[in-house]
C-alpha distance (Angstrom), angle and dihedral (degrees) to the residues before:
residue distance angle dihedral
E1 . . .
H2 3.79 . .
I3 3.81 91.7 .
R4 3.82 92.0 47.8
R5 3.79 91.1 49.8
Y6 3.80 90.7 48.2
M7 3.82 93.4 48.3
E8 3.80 99.9 39.6
E9 3.79 104.1 29.1
G10 3.80 103.3 30.4
G11 3.79 92.5 -113.5
P12 3.81 125.0 167.5
P13 3.83 116.2 -66.2
L14 3.83 91.2 -130.5
Q15 3.79 132.2 35.5
P16 3.83 114.6 -110.4
G17 3.82 107.9 -80.5
D18 3.83 94.4 17.3
Q19 3.79 122.3 117.4
L20 3.78 135.0 -172.1
R21 3.79 117.4 -90.4
R22 3.79 114.7 -112.5
V23 3.79 114.6 -116.7
N24 3.79 122.4 -141.7
R25 3.80 102.6 -141.5
D26 3.82 92.4 177.3
K27 3.80 93.0 83.2
L28 3.78 117.6 47.2
P29 3.80 118.7 -155.3
E30 3.79 117.7 -101.6
F31 3.79 114.3 -125.4
P32 3.81 127.6 -158.4
P33 3.84 113.2 -95.2
E34 3.82 92.8 -112.2
V35 3.81 90.7 56.6
V36 3.82 91.5 49.2
E37 3.81 90.2 49.5
V38 3.81 93.8 50.1
A39 3.83 89.3 47.8
G40 3.82 90.8 57.3
G41 3.78 102.6 -91.9
P42 3.79 135.2 -66.2
A43 3.81 121.7 -23.2
L44 3.79 118.8 -84.8
T45 3.79 118.2 -99.1
E46 3.80 119.3 -118.7
E47 3.83 89.2 -101.6
E48 3.82 93.1 50.5
L49 3.78 90.7 47.5
A50 3.82 91.0 50.5
Q51 3.83 89.6 55.6
W52 3.81 90.0 57.4
T53 3.79 94.4 46.4
R54 3.81 99.2 46.2
P55 3.82 115.7 102.7
Q56 3.80 113.0 -102.1
E57 3.80 115.3 -111.1
């Protein structure tokens, strides 16, 4: 009901007294190998990611 009221009536995103759960971003979840394969392989390293985000010369 809360979600419907939020979506349809522009109600508050959280119930009074509720707060968002803190997320620990230090530890990423481990996925089964078949899920990683379907998603395109393991995540890029910081170095690989930097190659994709550097401006092209």
